[in-house]
MARZA-100622 format. One record per residue (C-alpha): z, y, x; residue in one letter; residue number from 1. Coordinates in nm, 2 decimals, decimal comma, always signed. Example, Ala and Ser with C-alpha at 12.3 -4.5 7.8 and 13.67 -1.06 7.14 Angstrom:
BEGIN
<node><up>+0,78</up><north>-0,45</north><east>+1,23</east><rest>A</rest><nr>1</nr></node>
<node><up>+0,71</up><north>-0,11</north><east>+1,37</east><rest>S</rest><nr>2</nr></node>
This chain:
BEGIN
<node><up>+1,64</up><north>+4,88</north><east>-3,74</east><rest>X</rest><nr>1</nr></node>
<node><up>+1,35</up><north>+4,88</north><east>-3,98</east><rest>X</rest><nr>2</nr></node>
<node><up>+1,02</up><north>+4,69</north><east>-3,97</east><rest>X</rest><nr>3</nr></node>
<node><up>+0,85</up><north>+4,98</north><east>-3,78</east><rest>X</rest><nr>4</nr></node>
<node><up>+1,12</up><north>+4,96</north><east>-3,51</east><rest>X</rest><nr>5</nr></node>
<node><up>+1,08</up><north>+4,58</north><east>-3,47</east><rest>X</rest><nr>6</nr></node>
<node><up>+0,70</up><north>+4,63</north><east>-3,45</east><rest>X</rest><nr>7</nr></node>
<node><up>+0,74</up><north>+4,89</north><east>-3,18</east><rest>X</rest><nr>8</nr></node>
<node><up>+0,98</up><north>+4,67</north><east>-2,99</east><rest>X</rest><nr>9</nr></node>
<node><up>+0,74</up><north>+4,38</north><east>-3,01</east><rest>X</rest><nr>10</nr></node>
<node><up>+0,45</up><north>+4,59</north><east>-2,89</east><rest>X</rest><nr>11</nr></node>
<node><up>+0,66</up><north>+4,72</north><east>-2,60</east><rest>X</rest><nr>12</nr></node>
<node><up>+0,76</up><north>+4,37</north><east>-2,50</east><rest>X</rest><nr>13</nr></node>
<node><up>+0,40</up><north>+4,25</north><east>-2,53</east><rest>X</rest><nr>14</nr></node>
<node><up>+0,28</up><north>+4,52</north><east>-2,30</east><rest>X</rest><nr>15</nr></node>
<node><up>+0,57</up><north>+4,46</north><east>-2,06</east><rest>X</rest><nr>16</nr></node>
<node><up>+0,51</up><north>+4,08</north><east>-2,03</east><rest>X</rest><nr>17</nr></node>
<node><up>+0,13</up><north>+4,06</north><east>-2,09</east><rest>X</rest><nr>18</nr></node>
<node><up>+0,04</up><north>+4,11</north><east>-1,72</east><rest>X</rest><nr>19</nr></node>
<node><up>+0,30</up><north>+3,85</north><east>-1,62</east><rest>X</rest><nr>20</nr></node>
<node><up>+0,16</up><north>+3,61</north><east>-1,89</east><rest>X</rest><nr>21</nr></node>
<node><up>-0,19</up><north>+3,66</north><east>-1,77</east><rest>X</rest><nr>22</nr></node>
<node><up>-0,10</up><north>+3,62</north><east>-1,41</east><rest>X</rest><nr>23</nr></node>
<node><up>+0,10</up><north>+3,31</north><east>-1,49</east><rest>X</rest><nr>24</nr></node>
<node><up>-0,19</up><north>+3,16</north><east>-1,69</east><rest>X</rest><nr>25</nr></node>
<node><up>-0,44</up><north>+3,23</north><east>-1,41</east><rest>X</rest><nr>26</nr></node>
<node><up>-0,20</up><north>+3,09</north><east>-1,15</east><rest>X</rest><nr>27</nr></node>
<node><up>-0,15</up><north>+2,78</north><east>-1,35</east><rest>X</rest><nr>28</nr></node>
<node><up>-0,53</up><north>+2,73</north><east>-1,40</east><rest>X</rest><nr>29</nr></node>
<node><up>-0,61</up><north>+2,79</north><east>-1,04</east><rest>X</rest><nr>30</nr></node>
<node><up>-0,32</up><north>+2,59</north><east>-0,92</east><rest>X</rest><nr>31</nr></node>
<node><up>-0,43</up><north>+2,28</north><east>-1,11</east><rest>X</rest><nr>32</nr></node>
<node><up>-0,78</up><north>+2,32</north><east>-0,98</east><rest>X</rest><nr>33</nr></node>
<node><up>-0,65</up><north>+2,35</north><east>-0,62</east><rest>X</rest><nr>34</nr></node>
<node><up>-0,42</up><north>+2,05</north><east>-0,66</east><rest>X</rest><nr>35</nr></node>
<node><up>-0,71</up><north>+1,84</north><east>-0,79</east><rest>X</rest><nr>36</nr></node>
<node><up>-0,92</up><north>+1,94</north><east>-0,49</east><rest>X</rest><nr>37</nr></node>
<node><up>-0,63</up><north>+1,87</north><east>-0,24</east><rest>X</rest><nr>38</nr></node>
<node><up>-0,56</up><north>+1,52</north><east>-0,39</east><rest>X</rest><nr>39</nr></node>
<node><up>-0,94</up><north>+1,43</north><east>-0,38</east><rest>X</rest><nr>40</nr></node>
<node><up>-0,97</up><north>+1,53</north><east>-0,02</east><rest>X</rest><nr>41</nr></node>
<node><up>-0,65</up><north>+1,34</north><east>+0,07</east><rest>X</rest><nr>42</nr></node>
<node><up>-0,78</up><north>+1,03</north><east>-0,12</east><rest>X</rest><nr>43</nr></node>
<node><up>-1,12</up><north>+1,05</north><east>+0,05</east><rest>X</rest><nr>44</nr></node>
<node><up>-0,95</up><north>+1,08</north><east>+0,39</east><rest>X</rest><nr>45</nr></node>
<node><up>-0,75</up><north>+0,77</north><east>+0,33</east><rest>X</rest><nr>46</nr></node>
<node><up>-1,05</up><north>+0,58</north><east>+0,20</east><rest>X</rest><nr>47</nr></node>
<node><up>-1,25</up><north>+0,66</north><east>+0,52</east><rest>X</rest><nr>48</nr></node>
<node><up>-0,96</up><north>+0,51</north><east>+0,72</east><rest>X</rest><nr>49</nr></node>
<node><up>-0,98</up><north>+0,20</north><east>+0,50</east><rest>X</rest><nr>50</nr></node>
<node><up>-0,62</up><north>+0,24</north><east>+0,37</east><rest>X</rest><nr>51</nr></node>
<node><up>-0,52</up><north>+0,00</north><east>+0,10</east><rest>X</rest><nr>52</nr></node>
<node><up>-0,63</up><north>+0,12</north><east>-0,24</east><rest>X</rest><nr>53</nr></node>
<node><up>-0,28</up><north>+0,07</north><east>-0,39</east><rest>X</rest><nr>54</nr></node>
<node><up>-0,12</up><north>+0,29</north><east>-0,13</east><rest>X</rest><nr>55</nr></node>
<node><up>-0,39</up><north>+0,55</north><east>-0,17</east><rest>X</rest><nr>56</nr></node>
<node><up>-0,34</up><north>+0,57</north><east>-0,55</east><rest>X</rest><nr>57</nr></node>
<node><up>+0,04</up><north>+0,58</north><east>-0,51</east><rest>X</rest><nr>58</nr></node>
<node><up>+0,04</up><north>+0,85</north><east>-0,25</east><rest>X</rest><nr>59</nr></node>
<node><up>-0,21</up><north>+1,05</north><east>-0,45</east><rest>X</rest><nr>60</nr></node>
<node><up>+0,01</up><north>+1,03</north><east>-0,76</east><rest>X</rest><nr>61</nr></node>
<node><up>+0,32</up><north>+1,13</north><east>-0,56</east><rest>X</rest><nr>62</nr></node>
<node><up>+0,15</up><north>+1,43</north><east>-0,40</east><rest>X</rest><nr>63</nr></node>
<node><up>+0,01</up><north>+1,54</north><east>-0,74</east><rest>X</rest><nr>64</nr></node>
<node><up>+0,36</up><north>+1,53</north><east>-0,90</east><rest>X</rest><nr>65</nr></node>
<node><up>+0,52</up><north>+1,72</north><east>-0,61</east><rest>X</rest><nr>66</nr></node>
<node><up>+0,25</up><north>+1,99</north><east>-0,61</east><rest>X</rest><nr>67</nr></node>
<node><up>+0,26</up><north>+2,03</north><east>-0,99</east><rest>X</rest><nr>68</nr></node>
<node><up>+0,64</up><north>+2,07</north><east>-0,98</east><rest>X</rest><nr>69</nr></node>
<node><up>+0,60</up><north>+2,34</north><east>-0,71</east><rest>X</rest><nr>70</nr></node>
<node><up>+0,33</up><north>+2,51</north><east>-0,92</east><rest>X</rest><nr>71</nr></node>
<node><up>+0,54</up><north>+2,51</north><east>-1,24</east><rest>X</rest><nr>72</nr></node>
<node><up>+0,83</up><north>+2,66</north><east>-1,04</east><rest>X</rest><nr>73</nr></node>
<node><up>+0,60</up><north>+2,93</north><east>-0,92</east><rest>X</rest><nr>74</nr></node>
<node><up>+0,47</up><north>+3,01</north><east>-1,27</east><rest>X</rest><nr>75</nr></node>
<node><up>+0,83</up><north>+3,02</north><east>-1,41</east><rest>X</rest><nr>76</nr></node>
<node><up>+0,92</up><north>+3,26</north><east>-1,13</east><rest>X</rest><nr>77</nr></node>
<node><up>+0,62</up><north>+3,49</north><east>-1,21</east><rest>X</rest><nr>78</nr></node>
<node><up>+0,75</up><north>+3,51</north><east>-1,57</east><rest>X</rest><nr>79</nr></node>
<node><up>+1,08</up><north>+3,64</north><east>-1,44</east><rest>X</rest><nr>80</nr></node>
<node><up>+1,29</up><north>+3,33</north><east>-1,50</east><rest>X</rest><nr>81</nr></node>
<node><up>+1,55</up><north>+3,26</north><east>-1,24</east><rest>X</rest><nr>82</nr></node>
<node><up>+1,45</up><north>+2,94</north><east>-1,06</east><rest>X</rest><nr>83</nr></node>
<node><up>+1,75</up><north>+2,89</north><east>-0,84</east><rest>X</rest><nr>84</nr></node>
<node><up>+1,92</up><north>+2,66</north><east>-1,09</east><rest>X</rest><nr>85</nr></node>
<node><up>+1,61</up><north>+2,45</north><east>-1,14</east><rest>X</rest><nr>86</nr></node>
<node><up>+1,58</up><north>+2,40</north><east>-0,76</east><rest>X</rest><nr>87</nr></node>
<node><up>+1,95</up><north>+2,30</north><east>-0,74</east><rest>X</rest><nr>88</nr></node>
<node><up>+1,91</up><north>+2,05</north><east>-1,02</east><rest>X</rest><nr>89</nr></node>
<node><up>+1,60</up><north>+1,90</north><east>-0,87</east><rest>X</rest><nr>90</nr></node>
<node><up>+1,77</up><north>+1,88</north><east>-0,53</east><rest>X</rest><nr>91</nr></node>
<node><up>+2,08</up><north>+1,71</north><east>-0,67</east><rest>X</rest><nr>92</nr></node>
<node><up>+1,86</up><north>+1,46</north><east>-0,87</east><rest>X</rest><nr>93</nr></node>
<node><up>+1,65</up><north>+1,39</north><east>-0,56</east><rest>X</rest><nr>94</nr></node>
<node><up>+1,96</up><north>+1,32</north><east>-0,35</east><rest>X</rest><nr>95</nr></node>
<node><up>+2,12</up><north>+1,09</north><east>-0,62</east><rest>X</rest><nr>96</nr></node>
<node><up>+1,79</up><north>+0,90</north><east>-0,66</east><rest>X</rest><nr>97</nr></node>
<node><up>+1,75</up><north>+0,87</north><east>-0,28</east><rest>X</rest><nr>98</nr></node>
<node><up>+2,10</up><north>+0,73</north><east>-0,24</east><rest>X</rest><nr>99</nr></node>
<node><up>+2,05</up><north>+0,48</north><east>-0,53</east><rest>X</rest><nr>100</nr></node>
<node><up>+1,71</up><north>+0,37</north><east>-0,39</east><rest>X</rest><nr>101</nr></node>
<node><up>+1,79</up><north>+0,37</north><east>-0,02</east><rest>X</rest><nr>102</nr></node>
<node><up>+1,68</up><north>+0,02</north><east>+0,04</east><rest>X</rest><nr>103</nr></node>
<node><up>+1,37</up><north>+0,06</north><east>-0,17</east><rest>X</rest><nr>104</nr></node>
<node><up>+1,27</up><north>+0,38</north><east>+0,00</east><rest>X</rest><nr>105</nr></node>
<node><up>+1,31</up><north>+0,20</north><east>+0,34</east><rest>X</rest><nr>106</nr></node>
<node><up>+1,07</up><north>-0,07</north><east>+0,21</east><rest>X</rest><nr>107</nr></node>
<node><up>+0,83</up><north>+0,19</north><east>+0,09</east><rest>X</rest><nr>108</nr></node>
<node><up>+0,83</up><north>+0,36</north><east>+0,42</east><rest>X</rest><nr>109</nr></node>
<node><up>+0,77</up><north>+0,03</north><east>+0,59</east><rest>X</rest><nr>110</nr></node>
<node><up>+0,48</up><north>-0,04</north><east>+0,35</east><rest>X</rest><nr>111</nr></node>
<node><up>+0,33</up><north>+0,29</north><east>+0,44</east><rest>X</rest><nr>112</nr></node>
<node><up>+0,35</up><north>+0,21</north><east>+0,81</east><rest>X</rest><nr>113</nr></node>
<node><up>+0,20</up><north>-0,13</north><east>+0,76</east><rest>X</rest><nr>114</nr></node>
<node><up>-0,09</up><north>-0,01</north><east>+0,55</east><rest>X</rest><nr>115</nr></node>
<node><up>-0,17</up><north>+0,28</north><east>+0,78</east><rest>X</rest><nr>116</nr></node>
<node><up>-0,14</up><north>+0,12</north><east>+1,12</east><rest>X</rest><nr>117</nr></node>
<node><up>-0,24</up><north>-0,23</north><east>+1,00</east><rest>X</rest><nr>118</nr></node>
<node><up>-0,06</up><north>-0,47</north><east>+1,24</east><rest>X</rest><nr>119</nr></node>
<node><up>-0,19</up><north>-0,74</north><east>+1,02</east><rest>X</rest><nr>120</nr></node>
<node><up>-0,43</up><north>-0,77</north><east>+0,72</east><rest>X</rest><nr>121</nr></node>
<node><up>-0,48</up><north>-0,99</north><east>+0,42</east><rest>X</rest><nr>122</nr></node>
<node><up>-0,58</up><north>-1,34</north><east>+0,54</east><rest>X</rest><nr>123</nr></node>
<node><up>-0,40</up><north>-1,32</north><east>+0,88</east><rest>X</rest><nr>124</nr></node>
<node><up>-0,16</up><north>-1,59</north><east>+0,99</east><rest>X</rest><nr>125</nr></node>
<node><up>+0,16</up><north>-1,43</north><east>+1,09</east><rest>X</rest><nr>126</nr></node>
<node><up>+0,52</up><north>-1,53</north><east>+1,18</east><rest>X</rest><nr>127</nr></node>
<node><up>+0,79</up><north>-1,28</north><east>+1,08</east><rest>X</rest><nr>128</nr></node>
<node><up>+1,15</up><north>-1,29</north><east>+0,96</east><rest>X</rest><nr>129</nr></node>
<node><up>+1,17</up><north>-1,66</north><east>+1,02</east><rest>X</rest><nr>130</nr></node>
<node><up>+0,86</up><north>-1,75</north><east>+0,81</east><rest>X</rest><nr>131</nr></node>
<node><up>+0,51</up><north>-1,85</north><east>+0,90</east><rest>X</rest><nr>132</nr></node>
<node><up>+0,23</up><north>-1,80</north><east>+0,65</east><rest>X</rest><nr>133</nr></node>
<node><up>-0,10</up><north>-1,65</north><east>+0,56</east><rest>X</rest><nr>134</nr></node>
<node><up>-0,08</up><north>-1,29</north><east>+0,43</east><rest>X</rest><nr>135</nr></node>
<node><up>-0,17</up><north>-1,31</north><east>+0,06</east><rest>X</rest><nr>136</nr></node>
<node><up>-0,12</up><north>-0,95</north><east>-0,03</east><rest>X</rest><nr>137</nr></node>
<node><up>+0,03</up><north>-0,63</north><east>+0,12</east><rest>X</rest><nr>138</nr></node>
<node><up>+0,21</up><north>-0,42</north><east>-0,15</east><rest>X</rest><nr>139</nr></node>
<node><up>+0,39</up><north>-0,09</north><east>-0,12</east><rest>X</rest><nr>140</nr></node>
<node><up>+0,74</up><north>-0,25</north><east>-0,11</east><rest>X</rest><nr>141</nr></node>
<node><up>+0,67</up><north>-0,61</north><east>-0,01</east><rest>X</rest><nr>142</nr></node>
<node><up>+0,43</up><north>-0,84</north><east>+0,17</east><rest>X</rest><nr>143</nr></node>
<node><up>+0,34</up><north>-1,17</north><east>+0,01</east><rest>X</rest><nr>144</nr></node>
<node><up>+0,29</up><north>-1,48</north><east>+0,24</east><rest>X</rest><nr>145</nr></node>
<node><up>+0,15</up><north>-1,82</north><east>+0,15</east><rest>X</rest><nr>146</nr></node>
<node><up>+0,31</up><north>-2,09</north><east>+0,38</east><rest>X</rest><nr>147</nr></node>
<node><up>+0,12</up><north>-2,39</north><east>+0,50</east><rest>X</rest><nr>148</nr></node>
<node><up>+0,30</up><north>-2,61</north><east>+0,24</east><rest>X</rest><nr>149</nr></node>
<node><up>+0,19</up><north>-2,37</north><east>-0,04</east><rest>X</rest><nr>150</nr></node>
<node><up>+0,51</up><north>-2,18</north><east>-0,09</east><rest>X</rest><nr>151</nr></node>
<node><up>+0,51</up><north>-1,81</north><east>-0,18</east><rest>X</rest><nr>152</nr></node>
<node><up>+0,74</up><north>-1,60</north><east>+0,05</east><rest>X</rest><nr>153</nr></node>
<node><up>+0,81</up><north>-1,23</north><east>-0,04</east><rest>X</rest><nr>154</nr></node>
<node><up>+0,92</up><north>-1,03</north><east>+0,26</east><rest>X</rest><nr>155</nr></node>
<node><up>+1,05</up><north>-0,67</north><east>+0,22</east><rest>X</rest><nr>156</nr></node>
<node><up>+0,84</up><north>-0,43</north><east>+0,42</east><rest>X</rest><nr>157</nr></node>
<node><up>+1,14</up><north>-0,25</north><east>+0,57</east><rest>X</rest><nr>158</nr></node>
<node><up>+1,24</up><north>-0,53</north><east>+0,80</east><rest>X</rest><nr>159</nr></node>
<node><up>+0,88</up><north>-0,65</north><east>+0,85</east><rest>X</rest><nr>160</nr></node>
<node><up>+0,77</up><north>-0,31</north><east>+0,99</east><rest>X</rest><nr>161</nr></node>
<node><up>+1,07</up><north>-0,27</north><east>+1,22</east><rest>X</rest><nr>162</nr></node>
<node><up>+1,12</up><north>-0,63</north><east>+1,34</east><rest>X</rest><nr>163</nr></node>
<node><up>+0,93</up><north>-0,86</north><east>+1,57</east><rest>X</rest><nr>164</nr></node>
<node><up>+0,61</up><north>-1,01</north><east>+1,43</east><rest>X</rest><nr>165</nr></node>
<node><up>+0,35</up><north>-1,25</north><east>+1,57</east><rest>X</rest><nr>166</nr></node>
<node><up>+0,00</up><north>-1,23</north><east>+1,44</east><rest>X</rest><nr>167</nr></node>
<node><up>-0,19</up><north>-1,55</north><east>+1,52</east><rest>X</rest><nr>168</nr></node>
<node><up>-0,52</up><north>-1,42</north><east>+1,38</east><rest>X</rest><nr>169</nr></node>
<node><up>-0,56</up><north>-1,11</north><east>+1,60</east><rest>X</rest><nr>170</nr></node>
<node><up>-0,75</up><north>-1,28</north><east>+1,88</east><rest>X</rest><nr>171</nr></node>
<node><up>-1,06</up><north>-1,49</north><east>+1,82</east><rest>X</rest><nr>172</nr></node>
<node><up>-0,94</up><north>-1,78</north><east>+2,04</east><rest>X</rest><nr>173</nr></node>
<node><up>-0,61</up><north>-1,94</north><east>+2,11</east><rest>X</rest><nr>174</nr></node>
<node><up>-0,48</up><north>-2,18</north><east>+2,38</east><rest>X</rest><nr>175</nr></node>
<node><up>-0,36</up><north>-2,52</north><east>+2,26</east><rest>X</rest><nr>176</nr></node>
<node><up>-0,06</up><north>-2,63</north><east>+2,46</east><rest>X</rest><nr>177</nr></node>
<node><up>+0,01</up><north>-3,01</north><east>+2,48</east><rest>X</rest><nr>178</nr></node>
<node><up>+0,25</up><north>-3,21</north><east>+2,69</east><rest>X</rest><nr>179</nr></node>
<node><up>+0,14</up><north>-3,57</north><east>+2,76</east><rest>X</rest><nr>180</nr></node>
<node><up>+0,36</up><north>-3,81</north><east>+2,96</east><rest>X</rest><nr>181</nr></node>
<node><up>+0,26</up><north>-4,13</north><east>+3,15</east><rest>X</rest><nr>182</nr></node>
<node><up>+0,47</up><north>-4,39</north><east>+3,32</east><rest>X</rest><nr>183</nr></node>
<node><up>+0,57</up><north>-4,37</north><east>+3,69</east><rest>X</rest><nr>184</nr></node>
<node><up>+0,38</up><north>-4,69</north><east>+3,75</east><rest>X</rest><nr>185</nr></node>
<node><up>+0,05</up><north>-4,58</north><east>+3,60</east><rest>X</rest><nr>186</nr></node>
<node><up>-0,25</up><north>-4,45</north><east>+3,80</east><rest>X</rest><nr>187</nr></node>
<node><up>-0,19</up><north>-4,07</north><east>+3,80</east><rest>X</rest><nr>188</nr></node>
<node><up>-0,54</up><north>-3,97</north><east>+3,90</east><rest>X</rest><nr>189</nr></node>
<node><up>-0,70</up><north>-4,21</north><east>+3,65</east><rest>X</rest><nr>190</nr></node>
<node><up>-0,49</up><north>-4,07</north><east>+3,37</east><rest>X</rest><nr>191</nr></node>
<node><up>-0,57</up><north>-3,71</north><east>+3,46</east><rest>X</rest><nr>192</nr></node>
<node><up>-0,94</up><north>-3,78</north><east>+3,48</east><rest>X</rest><nr>193</nr></node>
<node><up>-0,93</up><north>-3,96</north><east>+3,15</east><rest>X</rest><nr>194</nr></node>
<node><up>-0,74</up><north>-3,67</north><east>+2,97</east><rest>X</rest><nr>195</nr></node>
<node><up>-0,99</up><north>-3,42</north><east>+3,12</east><rest>X</rest><nr>196</nr></node>
<node><up>-1,28</up><north>-3,63</north><east>+2,99</east><rest>X</rest><nr>197</nr></node>
<node><up>-1,13</up><north>-3,66</north><east>+2,64</east><rest>X</rest><nr>198</nr></node>
<node><up>-1,06</up><north>-3,29</north><east>+2,59</east><rest>X</rest><nr>199</nr></node>
<node><up>-1,39</up><north>-3,18</north><east>+2,74</east><rest>X</rest><nr>200</nr></node>
<node><up>-1,58</up><north>-3,39</north><east>+2,48</east><rest>X</rest><nr>201</nr></node>
<node><up>-1,35</up><north>-3,32</north><east>+2,18</east><rest>X</rest><nr>202</nr></node>
<node><up>-1,50</up><north>-3,12</north><east>+1,90</east><rest>X</rest><nr>203</nr></node>
<node><up>-1,36</up><north>-2,76</north><east>+1,87</east><rest>X</rest><nr>204</nr></node>
<node><up>-1,25</up><north>-2,74</north><east>+2,23</east><rest>X</rest><nr>205</nr></node>
<node><up>-1,41</up><north>-2,44</north><east>+2,41</east><rest>X</rest><nr>206</nr></node>
<node><up>-1,55</up><north>-2,47</north><east>+2,76</east><rest>X</rest><nr>207</nr></node>
<node><up>-1,50</up><north>-2,10</north><east>+2,83</east><rest>X</rest><nr>208</nr></node>
<node><up>-1,22</up><north>-2,05</north><east>+2,92</east><rest>X</rest><nr>209</nr></node>
<node><up>-1,22</up><north>-2,40</north><east>+3,08</east><rest>X</rest><nr>210</nr></node>
<node><up>-0,95</up><north>-2,64</north><east>+2,97</east><rest>X</rest><nr>211</nr></node>
<node><up>-0,68</up><north>-2,72</north><east>+3,23</east><rest>X</rest><nr>212</nr></node>
<node><up>-0,48</up><north>-3,04</north><east>+3,30</east><rest>X</rest><nr>213</nr></node>
<node><up>-0,19</up><north>-3,01</north><east>+3,54</east><rest>X</rest><nr>214</nr></node>
<node><up>+0,10</up><north>-3,23</north><east>+3,65</east><rest>X</rest><nr>215</nr></node>
<node><up>+0,39</up><north>-3,02</north><east>+3,52</east><rest>X</rest><nr>216</nr></node>
<node><up>+0,71</up><north>-3,23</north><east>+3,56</east><rest>X</rest><nr>217</nr></node>
<node><up>+0,85</up><north>-3,54</north><east>+3,71</east><rest>X</rest><nr>218</nr></node>
<node><up>+1,08</up><north>-3,61</north><east>+3,42</east><rest>X</rest><nr>219</nr></node>
<node><up>+1,35</up><north>-3,88</north><east>+3,38</east><rest>X</rest><nr>220</nr></node>
<node><up>+1,13</up><north>-4,13</north><east>+3,21</east><rest>X</rest><nr>221</nr></node>
<node><up>+0,77</up><north>-4,00</north><east>+3,26</east><rest>X</rest><nr>222</nr></node>
<node><up>+0,53</up><north>-3,79</north><east>+3,46</east><rest>X</rest><nr>223</nr></node>
<node><up>+0,43</up><north>-3,51</north><east>+3,23</east><rest>X</rest><nr>224</nr></node>
<node><up>+0,09</up><north>-3,34</north><east>+3,21</east><rest>X</rest><nr>225</nr></node>
<node><up>+0,05</up><north>-2,99</north><east>+3,07</east><rest>X</rest><nr>226</nr></node>
<node><up>-0,28</up><north>-2,99</north><east>+2,88</east><rest>X</rest><nr>227</nr></node>
<node><up>-0,42</up><north>-2,65</north><east>+2,80</east><rest>X</rest><nr>228</nr></node>
<node><up>-0,76</up><north>-2,64</north><east>+2,62</east><rest>X</rest><nr>229</nr></node>
<node><up>-0,88</up><north>-2,34</north><east>+2,42</east><rest>X</rest><nr>230</nr></node>
<node><up>-1,01</up><north>-2,33</north><east>+2,06</east><rest>X</rest><nr>231</nr></node>
<node><up>-1,12</up><north>-2,08</north><east>+1,80</east><rest>X</rest><nr>232</nr></node>
<node><up>-0,81</up><north>-1,94</north><east>+1,62</east><rest>X</rest><nr>233</nr></node>
<node><up>-0,93</up><north>-2,10</north><east>+1,29</east><rest>X</rest><nr>234</nr></node>
<node><up>-0,97</up><north>-2,44</north><east>+1,46</east><rest>X</rest><nr>235</nr></node>
<node><up>-0,63</up><north>-2,44</north><east>+1,64</east><rest>X</rest><nr>236</nr></node>
<node><up>-0,45</up><north>-2,69</north><east>+1,42</east><rest>X</rest><nr>237</nr></node>
<node><up>-0,75</up><north>-2,92</north><east>+1,39</east><rest>X</rest><nr>238</nr></node>
<node><up>-0,78</up><north>-2,93</north><east>+1,77</east><rest>X</rest><nr>239</nr></node>
<node><up>-0,41</up><north>-2,97</north><east>+1,82</east><rest>X</rest><nr>240</nr></node>
<node><up>-0,37</up><north>-3,28</north><east>+1,60</east><rest>X</rest><nr>241</nr></node>
<node><up>-0,71</up><north>-3,43</north><east>+1,69</east><rest>X</rest><nr>242</nr></node>
<node><up>-0,64</up><north>-3,42</north><east>+2,07</east><rest>X</rest><nr>243</nr></node>
<node><up>-0,30</up><north>-3,59</north><east>+2,03</east><rest>X</rest><nr>244</nr></node>
<node><up>-0,48</up><north>-3,88</north><east>+1,85</east><rest>X</rest><nr>245</nr></node>
<node><up>-0,77</up><north>-3,90</north><east>+2,09</east><rest>X</rest><nr>246</nr></node>
<node><up>-0,56</up><north>-3,89</north><east>+2,41</east><rest>X</rest><nr>247</nr></node>
<node><up>-0,32</up><north>-4,16</north><east>+2,27</east><rest>X</rest><nr>248</nr></node>
<node><up>-0,61</up><north>-4,39</north><east>+2,18</east><rest>X</rest><nr>249</nr></node>
<node><up>-0,78</up><north>-4,34</north><east>+2,52</east><rest>X</rest><nr>250</nr></node>
<node><up>-0,46</up><north>-4,41</north><east>+2,72</east><rest>X</rest><nr>251</nr></node>
<node><up>-0,39</up><north>-4,72</north><east>+2,52</east><rest>X</rest><nr>252</nr></node>
<node><up>-0,75</up><north>-4,84</north><east>+2,57</east><rest>X</rest><nr>253</nr></node>
<node><up>-0,71</up><north>-4,80</north><east>+2,95</east><rest>X</rest><nr>254</nr></node>
<node><up>-0,36</up><north>-4,96</north><east>+2,96</east><rest>X</rest><nr>255</nr></node>
<node><up>-0,19</up><north>-4,64</north><east>+3,06</east><rest>X</rest><nr>256</nr></node>
<node><up>+0,15</up><north>-4,62</north><east>+2,90</east><rest>X</rest><nr>257</nr></node>
<node><up>+0,32</up><north>-4,33</north><east>+2,73</east><rest>X</rest><nr>258</nr></node>
<node><up>+0,68</up><north>-4,40</north><east>+2,80</east><rest>X</rest><nr>259</nr></node>
<node><up>+0,98</up><north>-4,31</north><east>+2,58</east><rest>X</rest><nr>260</nr></node>
<node><up>+1,34</up><north>-4,24</north><east>+2,69</east><rest>X</rest><nr>261</nr></node>
<node><up>+1,52</up><north>-4,56</north><east>+2,77</east><rest>X</rest><nr>262</nr></node>
<node><up>+1,88</up><north>-4,63</north><east>+2,87</east><rest>X</rest><nr>263</nr></node>
<node><up>+2,04</up><north>-4,93</north><east>+3,04</east><rest>X</rest><nr>264</nr></node>
<node><up>+2,36</up><north>-5,05</north><east>+2,87</east><rest>X</rest><nr>265</nr></node>
<node><up>+2,61</up><north>-5,25</north><east>+3,08</east><rest>X</rest><nr>266</nr></node>
<node><up>+2,87</up><north>-5,46</north><east>+2,90</east><rest>X</rest><nr>267</nr></node>
<node><up>+3,18</up><north>-5,51</north><east>+3,10</east><rest>X</rest><nr>268</nr></node>
<node><up>+3,41</up><north>-5,80</north><east>+2,99</east><rest>X</rest><nr>269</nr></node>
<node><up>+3,76</up><north>-5,82</north><east>+3,12</east><rest>X</rest><nr>270</nr></node>
């Protein structure tokens, strides 16, 4: 073949593939524009629902990558290239990655559930997976807690989203449960009136709902009162510790004993 033949062949190929190239270029340009619009709408929707910014960015990036891969496969198909092998390779790679990252994907799914449905938020006091602490941050794969003794606990989101969890910060008020025992020989009515007086005047104790003091048990060594005042959730521990001290001092000042378990030991000599 001479130069003229090569030129004619090239011109023929150009005219044969030019429409496909133009269509592929237009598809690519329009596709990128549409993908950008879709991701922006998706991000705005999540922002309106006050979804965590880290999750919004992560999901936006993931959707962008998936849509661009599909767009490129479509463009390659328009050019006449067989895409079956590409799809098979992507499927095999996705399966291998999914098996290798099975635990991480479970934690990611748990993080998505937590960030969307918000069973707790940063600053809440929760109990989960055997730990109690304030939520310091909610990440895509883990939730970070700060315990009362200032330890950092990292809990994978997979177990956190599927297991039992107690959120102590959901309600604005909490009931403080105390058990106070007095001796069988002490004045029951006087002791009850004294406890009612103490908890009614204690700082942080709410009057609505009204606190309750009830005789709960005739135990082996004491008559036990169940004391149930209410307090704001953020004041719970201050009220809990303060009431123990106040009640103990008041009972001591009025000669009402708080007994402790005792045992009589009999020595038998042969």
